[in-house]
C-alpha positions as a Markdown table, in Angstrom:
| # | Residue | x | y | z |
|---|---|---|---|---|
| 1 | Met | 0.1 | -0.1 | 0.1 |
| 2 | Ser | 1.2 | 3.6 | -0.6 |
| 3 | Phe | 1.7 | 6.4 | 1.5 |
| 4 | Gln | -1.4 | 8.5 | 0.4 |
| 5 | Gly | -3.4 | 5.2 | 0.7 |
| 6 | Ile | -2.9 | 5.0 | 4.4 |
| 7 | Leu | -4.1 | 8.7 | 4.7 |
| 8 | Val | -8.3 | 7.9 | 5.3 |
| 9 | Asp | -8.9 | 11.1 | 7.4 |
| 10 | Arg | -8.6 | 14.6 | 6.7 |
| 11 | Ala | -7.4 | 17.9 | 8.3 |
| 12 | Arg | -6.8 | 21.7 | 7.0 |
| 13 | Arg | -4.8 | 24.4 | 8.5 |
| 14 | Val | -6.6 | 27.2 | 10.8 |
| 15 | His | -4.6 | 30.6 | 11.1 |
| 16 | Arg | -5.4 | 33.1 | 13.4 |
| 17 | Leu | -4.7 | 36.8 | 12.2 |
| 18 | Val | -5.2 | 39.8 | 13.8 |
| 19 | Gly | -7.6 | 42.0 | 12.3 |
| 20 | His | -9.0 | 45.5 | 12.9 |
| 21 | Arg | -8.2 | 47.2 | 16.0 |
| 22 | Asn | -11.3 | 48.6 | 18.2 |
| 23 | Ala | -10.8 | 51.9 | 19.4 |
| 24 | Glu | -13.2 | 51.5 | 22.6 |
| 25 | Leu | -11.8 | 47.8 | 23.9 |
| 26 | Gly | -8.9 | 49.0 | 23.0 |
| 27 | Glu | -7.9 | 45.4 | 21.3 |
| 28 | Ser | -7.2 | 43.9 | 18.4 |
| 29 | Glu | -10.3 | 41.1 | 16.8 |
| 30 | Gln | -9.0 | 37.7 | 15.4 |
| 31 | Val | -9.9 | 36.5 | 12.5 |
| 32 | Val | -9.7 | 32.7 | 11.5 |
| 33 | Gln | -8.9 | 32.0 | 8.1 |
| 34 | Tyr | -9.2 | 28.3 | 7.3 |
| 35 | Gly | -6.9 | 26.5 | 4.3 |
| 36 | Asp | -8.0 | 23.7 | 2.2 |
| 37 | Trp | -8.5 | 20.3 | 3.3 |
| 38 | Tyr | -6.0 | 17.4 | 2.9 |
| 39 | Lys | -5.5 | 14.1 | 3.3 |
| 40 | Val | -3.9 | 13.1 | 6.4 |
| 41 | Arg | -3.7 | 9.8 | 9.4 |
| 42 | Ile | -4.7 | 10.4 | 13.0 |
| 43 | Ser | -2.9 | 7.9 | 15.2 |
| 44 | Val | -4.0 | 8.1 | 19.4 |
| 45 | Pro | -1.6 | 5.6 | 20.8 |
| 46 | Glu | -3.7 | 3.7 | 23.5 |
| 47 | Ser | -2.2 | 4.6 | 27.2 |
| 48 | Thr | -1.6 | 1.6 | 28.9 |
| 49 | Glu | 0.7 | 3.3 | 32.0 |
| 50 | Glu | -0.7 | 3.3 | 35.6 |
| 51 | His | -0.2 | 6.5 | 37.8 |
| 52 | Pro | -0.4 | 6.5 | 41.3 |
| 53 | Val | -3.5 | 8.4 | 42.9 |
| 54 | Asn | -1.6 | 11.2 | 44.0 |
| 55 | Glu | 0.7 | 12.1 | 40.8 |
| 56 | Ala | -0.7 | 14.9 | 38.9 |
| 57 | Val | -1.2 | 13.6 | 35.5 |
| 58 | Glu | -2.0 | 15.7 | 32.1 |
| 59 | Asn | -4.8 | 15.2 | 30.7 |
| 60 | Arg | -4.4 | 16.1 | 27.3 |
| 61 | Leu | -5.2 | 14.2 | 24.3 |
| 62 | Lys | -2.1 | 13.3 | 22.1 |
| 63 | Ala | -1.5 | 11.8 | 18.7 |
| 64 | Glu | 1.0 | 11.4 | 15.7 |
| 65 | Leu | -0.4 | 13.0 | 12.5 |
| 66 | Leu | 0.8 | 11.8 | 9.2 |
| 67 | Met | 0.4 | 14.4 | 6.1 |
| 68 | Pro | 1.2 | 14.7 | 2.3 |
| 69 | Lys | 4.7 | 16.8 | 2.1 |
| 70 | Asp | 2.6 | 19.5 | 0.4 |
| 71 | Phe | 0.8 | 19.9 | 3.9 |
| 72 | Ala | 2.3 | 23.7 | 4.8 |
| 73 | Leu | 2.1 | 24.0 | 8.8 |
| 74 | Asp | 3.6 | 26.4 | 10.6 |
| 75 | Ile | 4.4 | 25.7 | 14.6 |
| 76 | Asn | 1.7 | 28.8 | 15.6 |
| 77 | Asp | -1.1 | 26.9 | 13.4 |
| 78 | Arg | -3.8 | 25.1 | 14.9 |
| 79 | Ile | -5.4 | 22.2 | 12.8 |
| 80 | Glu | -8.7 | 21.0 | 12.5 |
| 81 | Val | -8.8 | 17.2 | 12.1 |
| 82 | Glu | -11.7 | 15.2 | 10.7 |
| 83 | Ser | -11.9 | 11.3 | 11.5 |
| 84 | Lys | -14.3 | 8.8 | 10.6 |
| 85 | Glu | -12.9 | 6.1 | 11.5 |
| 86 | Leu | -11.5 | 7.2 | 14.9 |
| 87 | Glu | -15.0 | 9.4 | 15.4 |
| 88 | Ile | -12.7 | 12.0 | 16.4 |
| 89 | Ser | -13.1 | 15.2 | 15.2 |
| 90 | Gly | -11.1 | 19.0 | 16.6 |
| 91 | Ile | -9.0 | 21.5 | 16.3 |
| 92 | Trp | -5.2 | 20.2 | 17.3 |
| 93 | Leu | -1.9 | 21.9 | 18.3 |
| 94 | Leu | 1.8 | 20.9 | 16.7 |
| 95 | Glu | 4.2 | 20.3 | 19.2 |
| 96 | Gly | 7.2 | 21.0 | 17.5 |
| 97 | Gln | 8.3 | 20.7 | 13.5 |
| 98 | Pro | 6.9 | 18.2 | 11.5 |
| 99 | Ala | 10.0 | 15.8 | 10.5 |
| 100 | Trp | 10.4 | 14.4 | 6.8 |
| 101 | Ile | 9.1 | 10.8 | 6.6 |
| 102 | Arg | 11.7 | 9.6 | 3.8 |
| 103 | Lys | 11.9 | 6.3 | 1.4 |
| 104 | Lys | 16.0 | 6.0 | 0.3 |
| 105 | Arg | 15.9 | 9.4 | -2.3 |
| 106 | Ser | 12.4 | 10.2 | -2.2 |
| 107 | Val | 10.2 | 12.2 | 0.5 |
| 108 | Leu | 7.0 | 10.4 | 1.5 |
| 109 | Gly | 5.3 | 13.0 | 3.6 |
| 110 | Lys | 5.8 | 14.6 | 6.9 |
| 111 | Arg | 5.2 | 13.6 | 10.4 |
| 112 | Ala | 4.4 | 15.7 | 13.7 |
| 113 | Asn | 3.0 | 15.3 | 17.2 |
| 114 | Val | 0.0 | 17.4 | 17.7 |
| 115 | Val | -2.2 | 18.0 | 21.0 |
| 116 | Lys | -6.0 | 18.3 | 21.7 |
| 117 | Val | -6.9 | 21.9 | 22.5 |
| 118 | Thr | -10.3 | 23.2 | 22.7 |
| 119 | Thr | -10.4 | 26.8 | 21.8 |
| 120 | Ile | -9.5 | 28.2 | 17.9 |
């Protein structure tokens, strides 16, 4: 199976821009700009670790995102992901720059770790 064949989910870039400045409130409004949809693959690892009761556990959903090489993302962008297979949809944030997935002399795509966020 080819790399493009495993990309069964879809995602798009969500970019926040600073809009017009509100003179009365003294702050700028945020404008959200959505990009084109790309085929991706999101995989959420199953957690098998047990934590002690008194230990603080970070309660954020983390996943790995496989994407095509032409899906341009910046570390400040948010990604809207929809997966019918895993029944996951929402806004995700990159945890670092995406890494290239290579096959000998060619580039297949990119891999990135993402964290689910609640706001755009």
